[in-house]
N, C-alpha and C positions, 0 to 999 in steps of 0.2 A: 504494500500500500504506500502511496505517496506520503511523505512526511507532512505535507501541508494538510492532508486529510486527517492524519493522526492528531494534529494540533488543533483541529477545528473546534471552536467553541470553548477552548480552555483559556481562561483569562489570566492576565498578569504575567505573561511570558516575555522574556527578553532573549533574543537570538543573535548569534554571530556565526556566519558561514552560510553555506548553501542549504536552502529549504526544499528545493525541487529534487528530492532524493527518493529512491525506492527502498523502503524499509521491509526487510524480510521477516523480522520478528522483534519483539520487545522483551527485555529481561532486566531484572533488578539484581540477579545473581551473576556475577562476572564469570563464574565457572561454566555457565550455560550459554555464554555468548557465542554466536557464529557470525560468519561474514555477512555484512549488510544489516546487522542488528542495531537497534536503538537501546542504549544502556541507560537505565534510570538509577541514579545513585541515591540510596535511602540511608539515613542515619538511624540505625536500630538501637536496641537497648544494650547490646554487647558488641556489635560490629557496625562500622561506618562504611557504607558503600563507596563513599568518596575516596577511601584509601585504595580502592581496587579499580579506579578509572584506567590507569596505565595497563593493567592486565586485560581489561575489557577491550581496549583499543588494539592491543597486540593480537587478541583473538578475532578481531574483525569488526568491532563496533564502528559505525561510520557517523554516528551522532550520539551525543552524551547530554543527559539532563542532570543538572545539579541544583541543590537547594540554595536559595538566596543568602543563607547564613554562612555558607562556606567561603573560604579565602580563595578568590579567583586567581590571584597572583601566584599561588602555590601549585595550581593545577598543571600548568605547563602542557596544555592540550595542543596537538599539532594543528596547523592551519587548515589542513584538508578535512579535519573532523569538525562537524557542526556542533557548536556549544549552545545549549538552551538553559536559561536560568529560570527556575520556577519558584513561585511563592511557597509551595509545599510539594515536595516530590512524591509523597504518599498519595496526595490528592491527584497529582498529575498522572501517576501510574494507573489509578482507577479510571480516570476519564479517558486517557489515551487508550487503555485496554478496551473500553466500551467502543471507541471509534474504530480501533483495529479489527475488532470482531463484528463490526456493523451493528452495534447496539442490539444484541440478541434478546435482552430481557423485554424489549418492546414487542416481541413476536410471540409471546405466550402470556398467560395470566400468572403474575408473580405474587405469592403470598408470603409475607415475612412474619415470623413469630419471635418476639423478644420477651424477656422476663428473667428473674433469677432462677426459677425452677419451672419445670413443666414444658419447656420448649420441645424437648425430644419426643415425649409422649404425644403432645398436641400435634406436632408435625406428622408423626406416624399415623395418628387417627385420621387426620385430613387426607393423607395419602391413601389410606385404606378405603375411606368412603368414596373418594373420587375414582379409584380403580374399580370399586364395586359398581360404580355408575358407568363403567366402560370408557373412562377417560384415560388418555395417555399422560402419565404423571412422572415428574422428576422430583427428587428429594435431596437436599443438601443439609447436612447437620453433623452433630457430635459423633454419631456412630459411623456413618458411611454416606457415600453418594449413590443414589439409585436412579436408573433411567428405565422407564417402562417396566418396572418390576424386577429388573436385573441389578444386582449389586455391582458397582463399578470399582470403587476403591474404598478402603478403610480411611477414616478421617484422622488427622493428627491435630486438628483444631475445630472448634465449632463452626466457624465461618472461614472459608479459605481466603488467602490473599487475593487482592482484586484481579490480578492477572490470571491466576488459576480459575477464579470464579467466572470471569467472562469467557474463558476458554471452555469451561464446563457448560455454560449457558449455550455457547455456539454449538457444542456437540449435541445438546438437547434439542436445539432447533433442527439440526440435521436429522435427528431421530423422530421429528414431528411431534415433540412433546407439546401438550396443550396447556398444562398447568405445572408450575414449579412451586413447591412449598419448601421454605428454608428457615433454619434457625439463624437468627441475627443476634450475635453476641454484642455486649456493650463495647468490647475491645474492637470489634470490626467497625462499629459506628464511630468510635473515637479515632481510630487510625485510618479512616476513609476507605475501608475495603469495599463497602457497598455504595460508594458515591457513584452516581450515574445510573444506578439501577432504577427501573420503572416498576415500582410496587403498585399493585392493584388493590390489595387488601393487607392490613397489618393487624397483629394481635399483641396485647400486653397481658401476660399471665399473672405476674405478681412481682413484688419487690422486697428483698430482704438483704441483710448484710452478707456480702461475698465479694471475692475478687478485689479486696483492698490490699494493695502491696505496692512496692516501688515499681514493679514492672507492669502493674495493671492500673488501678485507680487509687489516687492518693487519699480520697475520702468518699463518703457516701453521696455527697452532693455531686461530685464529678461522675460517679457511677450512675446516678439518676439522670443527670443532664445528657449523658451519652445515650441512655435508653430513649429519652425523649426525641432524639434526632430522627428516629424511625418514623414517628408520627408527623414530623415536619416534612417528610418525603412522600407522604400519602394522605389523602383527604378522607379515606374510608377506613375505619378501624373498629376493633372490638376490645373491650377492657374488662378485667375482673373488678367489678365495683365493690366487692367485699374487701379488696386490698386498699390500704390507707392511701397509697399513691395513685393507684388506678382510679379510685373514686374522684380524683381531682382532674382527670384527663378531659372530660367534657367541657369544663370551664377553661382549662388551659388551651384547648383548641376549639373555640366557639364556632369557627367557620367550617370545621370538619364534620363529617357524618360519623359520630361515635356511638356505638351500641354497647350497652352494659349487660353483663351476665353475672350471675352469682347465686348465692344460697340465702344469705341473710338480709341483703339490702334490696330495695326496689329497683328493678331493671327490666329490660326487654325480654331476656331469657332467664327464667328463674327455675331452679331445681327444687322440687317439693317431694314429700313422702319418701325420704331417702332411707334405704336399707344397706348396711355394710356388713358383709360376712367375711370369713377367712379366705374366700376364693373369688368374690365378686362384689360389685356394688350395683344397685338399681335405684332408679329415681324417676319421677315424672317431670316432663317439660312440655311446653306447648310447641309441638312440632308443626302442626297444621292449625286448624280452627279449634282443636281440643288438646288436652294433655295426653301425651303418650308415655308409656313406661319404657325406659331405656335400661338395658343391662350391659355391664362391661365386666369382663373377667380379669380385672385388676383391682384388688382390694384397696380401700383407703378413700378418705374424704377428698383428697387432692385429685383423685381420678374423676370425681364429679365435675370439678372445675375444668380440667383438661378436656373432658368430653363436651362440656358446654361451649368451650371455645371452638372446638372442631365443628359442633352443630351450627354455631353462628356463621362461621365461614361458609360451610357447605350449603346452608339455607340461602345465603346471599348469592351463591353461585347457581342456585336453582335446582339443587339435588333433592329428589323426593324423600319424604320422611321415612318411608319403609326401607329404602336403600340405606339411609343413615343408621337406622336401628339395626339392620342385619349386619352392617359392616362393623359397628362398635361391639357387637356380641363376639366377634371373632378376633378382635385386635390382640396382638402380642407385641411387646416392645422389649428388645434385648437390654438386659441390665436394669430394667425398671420394674421393681417388685417381681422379679423373675424367679420362679420356683425351679430348682434344679432336680430333675428326675434322677433317682438313685435306687439301687437294688435293696437298700435297707428301708426305703420309704420314709426316710427322715425328712421333716419339713425344713428345707434349707433355702433361704431366699437371698438372691444377689440383688443389691440395689446400689445405685450410683450416689446415694446420699453422702455428701462431702462438705456440708456446711452445718452449723448448729441447728438451724431451723429444719433442714431436710432430714437430719438425723433424728431430731425430736419427733418430727411427723411420722417417719417410718416406724420408729420404736413404739410410739403411742398407738399407731394403727394396728400393729401386730399384737400388742399386749391386750387390746380390746377384745380379741377373739381367740387368743391362745389359752388353752386349758392348763398347760404346763408352764415351763420357764421360758423367758425370752433371753437368749444367749447372744450378746452383741459382740461382734468381732470387727474392730475398725482401727484406723490410724488417720493421720493427716498428711497431706502432701507437703513436700519441701518447697522452698522458694515461693511460698504463698503466705497469706495473712496468718502470722503466728498467734495473733490475739484470740483466734477462735479455738485454739487447741485446748486450753483448760476449760473453756466453755463447753466444748463437746464432751470432754471427760466428765464434767459435772452432769451433763444431760444423760449420758449413758448410765452413770452411777445411780441416778434418781429413777430412771424409767426401766432399764433392763434388770433382770434378776441376777445376771452374771455378765461381766464384761471381760473380754480379753483384748487388751491394748496391744496393737502391733504396728507394723510398718505399712505404709501405703506406697506412694511414689516419692521417695526421699529426695530425688533429684540431686542437687549438689550439697544438701545438708546431711549432717550426721543423724542416722535413724534413731539412735539412742537418745539424742538431745530432743528430738521431736516427741518421742514417747514420754520422756521425762516431763515435758510441758503439759501433755495430756493428763498425766498422772497427778499433777498439781490440782487439777480440777476435780478429779474423781475422789481424791482424798477428803474433799469437803463434804462428801456424802457418806452414807452408811452402806453403799452398794458394795457387793462382793466383786472382786476383780483379781486379775493377775496380769503380768506383763510378759509377753513372748514376742520379741522383736521380729524374729523370722516369721513371715506371714504364713508360709506353708505349715510350719509347726503349730502356729496359732489356730489355723483351720482344723488341723488334725486333733488338737486338744478339744476343740468345740464339738467335733463329731464324736469323739470318744466319750464325752460326758453327757451327750444328748440322748433322749428317747423320743418316741413318736408323738408324745403329747407336748414336747417342747418345740420351739422354733429357733433356728440359728439364722441370724441376720448378718451377712457378710457385706458390710457397708463401705462405700467409698470408691470402689473400682468399677462396678457395674459392667458395662459392655467392654471395658478395656481388656485386651488380651495380652497385656504386657505390664512390666514393672520398670519404672524409669529410675536409673541409678547413675549418677555422675555423667549425665548426657547420653547414656546408652539405654535402649529399651530391650529388656530381656523378656522372653516368652513367659506369660503368667496369665493363663486363662483359668479363672476360678471354677468354671464348669468341669474342665478337665482335671484340675487338681483335686476337687471334691471327689470325683469318681475314681481317680487313681488311689486316693486314700481309702475309700470305701471298698474298692475291689481287692485291696490287700488285707482288709480287715475281716476276720472270721465273724460269721453271724452269731448273735447272742442266742442262747437257748437252743432248742431243738427245731 
């Protein structure tokens, strides 16, 4: 594509050199540069792309984009290479990627879902309903990317970098996808990954403390303002009006068409007559001109909220009530209240709960229907908000009958130090617990002490099939680990 077309509509640019160039690709990683590419230098949290401009040029970059804050005198860019100075190279990468791939998100209906919790389940529910209605659907989120029911790649982040995102959108257009539903993280909004996307509908699930760290959001206000950006990009949205922040959205965006859903507060879509068991929830909601009973095989009050969000979106898209009902009955979401089948028939649940509120929610949910003990096995991720660690320890100590504190994804931190911080919180309670830093050993201990009337909750990792230690991801699929332990374990009794 001609460089002029790539730059079309992007404001605040300064250029030096030839603009009538044929660009064969765009890259922000110098290692991936090929002849004829445009290199966009981005200053990241640990690496500065401006330090790799020389390498990019050596590999064939014929144009380079730099941030206005960099020292131009130190760059020493050859005359034959076009230099472009941008107000913000992250924003530039997003908008130029949209142009390079011919603005693919304008060629299908794009549904964005943001919120602290519930994004993954809600997107899967919407996907399931639309596919049940015979639509061609794409999904992008925390677990993986799907195109027309086929899993493409596992995800390493909730929302991909803008260049990858637009490339994926272009592939979906090629596959004739009609609807794309995607999780939109606060980080992706803050770092301009979704700039230029044409959202048709957006959803706000809830808001609670999470993602507060040096590499994410400095405080809760920054976190919230990042979320709000999604509703500035789309005039039609759905919000959980039982959420303290969600309840404010209609007033914050008076010119937008905002629909509220909930359980306790008055809104357009309200769930009534709710039943929660150990294997499902059901409730009534006005799907047509009368209330219909909806059943979802994912236990917990939070499931009602996620289902309501999906119902709102699909009703707006014209999907029939009966199709919505049938699709929600069959929904399964990897790593979200997921029960692990095993030959001992022990109730073992894998859940992605990795924040204080999500851990409290899942433990309260299972304790409400479990006849025996709730055995909680969890840790906290490294290089993330350390303040939540003792809070989560205290929550598990108060709610669970027995807690095994263990490692999660320690990343670059010392696993023992993280565990010690969690233990500070649980010591404030009378809860029974022990510390087993090795997560496999912790799971084995939980299995050895459990019986069929108990439930084991393996919290934190959910769908993740790995454990991240010092920058490397090691295979760690808890479904496999659980069954490996159980298959080696002799059956009790006759």
